[in-house]
N, C-alpha and C positions, 0 to 999 in steps of 0.2 A: 684275346683279342680286340680291339676295338672296330665296334660295327661299323658301318658306313654310315645309316640314318645316327649313329650318335656322334660321328665325329662332325656330320655337318652342322648339327644340333648344334656343339660346341663352338663351333665356328661361328654360327649364325648369331649364337648368344652373344659371343664378342663383340660384334658386329652391330646390333640393334643395341645393346645396353651403354652403349658410346653416342653421347649427345652430338657429338658432331656428325653423325650419319643418319640419324631420325630425322633431322628438320628439313624442309626443302630448300636447298642449298644453293644448286647449281644455275646459271642466267648464262643467256648466249642471244647475243645483240650482232646485228650483220648492219653497217651502216650503207649507204647509196654508192659510197665508192667502193665497196668489197670488203672494207676494213671490219675483223671479225673481234669480237670482247666478249670472251667468257669468265668467267667467275664461280668461284666457290666458297659461299659464306660459311666461315667457321664461328661460331659466338663463343667457343671456349678459350679465344684467345685473343691478346692484343696487338698481335703485328699483322703483319702480311708478306707474302712473297709477288711480284710483279715483275714480269717479263716481256718483253716485246721479240715473238718469233718470226723469224725470217724465214720461208719454206725455199731455201737454197742451200748447200754445201758443197762438199768438194766433189759430189758427185753430177755437182751443173756445170762444172768446170771444161772449159775446151784443154785439148791437151798442152797450147800455149799459154793456158791461165794456171795450172796447177798450182795450189796452194793459194790462190789471190783470195778464197772466202776467207780462210784464217787470217791471212795479212790484214786483211779490211777488218775483220774482228779487232785485232790489235790495234791499228792504226788510227781507228775514232776516237779513240782514248787520248790521243796527243792532240787535240785542239777542235775548235768547234769555232762557228761564227760569232759565238757568244762567251766563250771562255777557254781558258789554257788549260795545260795537262794537268797540272796543281789545284784549279780550281773544279776541275771534274772530280778529282778524288776528294777535296774537301767537301765538297758539296752534300753529301749524304752523310760523310763521317762525321760532319759537326752536329748532326743531331741523332747521331746513333745507329745509324743505318749502315748500309752495305752495297757495295756494287762490283758485279762482275759480268764475264761473257763467256761464251765457248762455240765451238763451231764443229759438228759432227759432219758425217757424211751426207746429209740429206737436211740440215738445219742449220739456222744461226740463231742463237740466243744472246739477248741482252737482258740482264734482270739486276733486280734490287730487292733487299729485305730491308724493312722499316716500321716504326710504330705506326700505328692506325692514322693518326693527324697528320702522319708525313708523305702521304700518298699522293698529294699534288705534286711535293718538291721531286719525288721517284718519277712520275710520269714526266714531268718539265725534264728532267736530266735524260731519261732514256729518250725521250722524242727528239731532243737536240742532238743526241751522238747520231741517230738513224737518219736523221733529215739534214744536218747542216755540219759535217765531218769537212776539216779544210785539208786535211794531207799534207802538212809542211814538208818542204822538200828535206829540209834539214832532219825530221824525225823519222822520214820516210828511209833514210841512207841509215840511220841509227837503228831502226827495226830491222831492216834488211839484215842486218848483222847479227841481231837477237834471236831473229828466226833460223838463220843459219847455223849458230851454235844448239838452238833447239835441235835443229836435224840431227847435227853431228852428236848432241847429247843422247838420241834416241838411237843411232847406230851403236854406241857402247853398251847399250841394253839389249843382251843375246835374245832374252824373249821377247822384247818389243820387234827385233830384229824378225827374229821368226815368223811372228804374226803378220809382220809387213812381205814378207816372201812368200808367204802362205795364201795371202790375198791376192797379191799380184799374179801368181800361179794358178789361182781358183777363177779369178776375173778376166785374165788376160789381158786387153785393152781397154776393156770397159773400165769408164772412171770408178768405178766402186774399187779396181785393184789399185787404185791408186793412195798413197798416204795423204792422211787432209794436211800436213805440212806443207805438202809439193817438194818440189824438188829445188836445188840450189840454183841451177843455172836460169830456172823460171825467176825465182825470187830475186836475183840479181838483178835482171832484167825489169821489174816492176817499173813505171812511172804513174805519176799522179793522175794525169789522163786515164790510164788503163783501170786504175780504181775507181776513178769518178764515172767512168763508163760504165764498169760492172755494176755500181751503186745503182745507177741509174735505171740500168735493165732489171734488178732484181728486187731493188727497194721499194718495191710499189703498193698499194694501199690494198689489192686483192692477194697480194702475196703475203701479207701482214697479219699475224694475229697477235693480241693483247691478251694476256691470261693472269689472272691475281687470285689467289687463295689466302684463306685469312680474315681477319677483321676487315675487309671490303666490301663498301657499298657498292651495289652493281650500276645504277642511275648515276651515280657521281663519278664511277671511272669513265663509263661511256659519255659524260659531259666532256670530262678532262680530256679524253681521246680524240673528239671532236673540235676541240679547241687546240690541243697541242700537236697534231698530228696532220693539220689540214694543209700542209705543206707537200703532202707525198703524192708524186705523180700517181695517175690511177694505170692500173697494169696489172696482169696477171702471171701465175707460172707457167715458164715455157715447158712444153713435153717432155717427159724423160725417157731415155731410150733404155729398155728393160733389158737385163743382162740374157746371154744364151747359157742354159746348162750345156757344160763341156762332158766328156769321156774323163775317165782317169787320167791325171798328170801326177808326175812324181819328179822330185828336182832335188839336189844335193848339193849345199857351198859349205866353202871352207871359212874357218875364221879364227882368231886369235882368242879363242874360249877354251872353258876347262871342262864343260857338259855340252853333249850331244842333246838339242833342243829339236824337239818331233811336233809337228803339228799336223793334224790327218783331220780331213771332213770332206762337207759339198756344200752345194746350194739347196734350199728347201723351200717350202712358201712363204711369203711376206705376210704383211699386217692382215691382208684382205682375203687369204686364203684359210681353208676351213682348219688344217692342221695347226695354225699356230697355237694354240692352246695345248694341243698333243706334244707338240716341239719343246713346250714349255715345262710340262710334267717330265718329258721324257731328259731334258738337260737336268732338272734338279735330281733325276734317279740315278743317272748315267755318272755325273761329275760333279755336281755341285754339294760342296760340303764334304765334312769327314765321315759321313754314312753312306756316302755315294759308293757306287760299285767299283769306278776305277780307284777311288782312295782308298779302301776297304781291300781290293785286289792288288794292285801295286804296291803301295805303301804297307799297308799292316800288316799283308798276309805274307806278302815275299820280299818285304824290304828294297824294293827295285829302284826306288827314285824318292826324292823328298817334296817334290811340286808337280803334282798332274791334277788336273781340272778340265771338265768342258766347259762350253761357251756357245751362245746364242745371240748373236748380232742380227736384227731385224729391223729391215726398211718396208716401203711402201709396197714394192712389188717382189722381195725377195728376201731371204733371211740365211745367213753364215751359219753352220751349226761345225763345230770343230771340238777337237781333244788336243789339249797341249800338255807335254811331258819333260822335264828336264832331268837327264839322265846322265850317270856315268857311262863313259864310251864303253867299256867293259860289261856292260848290263844293258845295253840298247836292243839287242837283238832279241835276249829274252824277254825283255819289259813288251817290246811291239808284238812279238808273239801273244802273249796275255791280253795286252789292248785287243789285238783283231778276236782274240776269242771270245771276249766279252762282249764287242760288237755282233760277234755271229749268236751267240746266246739269247742276245736281245731280240735280233730278226727271226728267230726261230723258237723259241719260248715264249709262252704268255708270264708276265710278271704275275705274282702272287699279289692276292687282295692285299695283304698286309703291306708289304713293300709300297703297292700301287698308292694305298692310301698315306702312308708315310710320306712320300713324296707330294702328292696334292696337299699335306697340311701343311710341308716346308715351304711349297709355293705362295698358298693363301695366308700363312703366318707373316711372311715376308712382305705380301701387300700391304697386309694391313699395317704392321709396323711402319712399313714406310709412309703412310697416312699421319704418322705425328710429324713429319717434316711440311711445313708450309711449301717450301720448295719445291718437295716431291709433289705435293698435291697440285702447285701451278703446271709444273712440266706434265703430269699426267692427261691434266684436262685441254691443255695446248695440244700435244699428241693427239688426243683423239678428235678435238676440234679439224687439226690438220689432215689427219691419216683419214677419218672416219665421216666429219662433219657434223658429229654429234657427240655428246658425251654417252658414255658406256659405263653406268652404273658400278660400284663397284659388287655388289648382290648380283647383278649380273654375270661379271667375270667369274665370282666364285660358283655359281652355278654350273659356267661352262666348264671350268677346270674339273668340277665334281663329275660331269657328265663323260670325261675322259675314261676310256674303258681298256682293258690289257689287251685286248685284239687290235684297237685302234694305234697302242702305242706298238705294238709288233710290228704291223702293218708299216708302219713311218719309219721303223727302226731297220726293216728289210729293203726300203728304197732307198735311205738317206746312207745307209751303210753297203749298199750295192758296190762290189770292188772294180766292177767295171766305171764308176763314178767317183770313185773316193781319190780325192787329190792328198797328196803327201808331200811335206816340205819337210828337209833334215838340214839343221843347220851343225855342224861338225866342227871339233876342232883341228887344227892344221898340223898333218903329220910330215 
């Protein structure tokens, strides 16, 4: 069996022998307006990823705004005061670059991938999108139908639908329980004035972080941001309401599906909670990959289902830890019993040193391999800046993962899988 010290040494060797990790690379500047610029220079590449992150997502929407953050992320690409839709698409592609955006429950990001010489072009375009969208009325109406089609497509995917219903059940009326896409009635009623109002409130200097990783010069990016983002209104994030941990809830819904889809889990600590690294290791051990306990027990040993995994969705103040399984209706009861038994074992018995080390290596290996993507690097430093206000070096993360012990895992499992708080959603075929 590989010892802890040997495992740690092999991981650290992989880290320190990579030149991209040994050079001083992280820089952080906060302008007087509150705008933050963070960079991670990687000398071994010729490209970079740069993103403008807004600290606003679907959890920051009022009930009557459900889906507006995602809708805005789509419609800023429909035209600005400087360029039309096709000009936006061509501006970076003409130099081999790439632009995209996404919305999560707690953030919106507009990002680009370009070669080093084209950083000014990328910043210019990203700044134009977040400062100068015009929201053409004709494009708003077209985009409404696109989003509604996206909503209906999600309803045709039973796995996604089961997750959506689970989060509604877990978080209740808190905004974290709503889908990022929103709902059809709100989307249909969106107006240009409401879009503009939301942007004015949230797309502000103190609510934005510009992050870049790769072949990036920090001082150059700071100067570009001072020039290109000068029109941002000054402002900071509005206070967020923390969800309340609830007692156990269960629900069952019928849809025209072939399998029974099970999601069960609960709330745990968020990014700032001491348990976050324990949760990460627990997720790897329980249901992340073919060697995980759930995969081995449910699929390999008993053949009760094809698709089973655990998942961890982490936010500033809370996280969602859950288990998903797609099962034949006739196998559901037996599979559910085995899943609950595995949770019970984790809650009562310490895992072996060998299994614990395997899960840690899996987590650490995934982190290190992710650093080979400049977009992943950019995302990591942006998240750290927005959540913690500083960069958390990878070597520190590795140390914290390595410090997780078997008793901490057992205690976390006992709390998380307490049946008095375990939420269960079942999506089953119509009978």
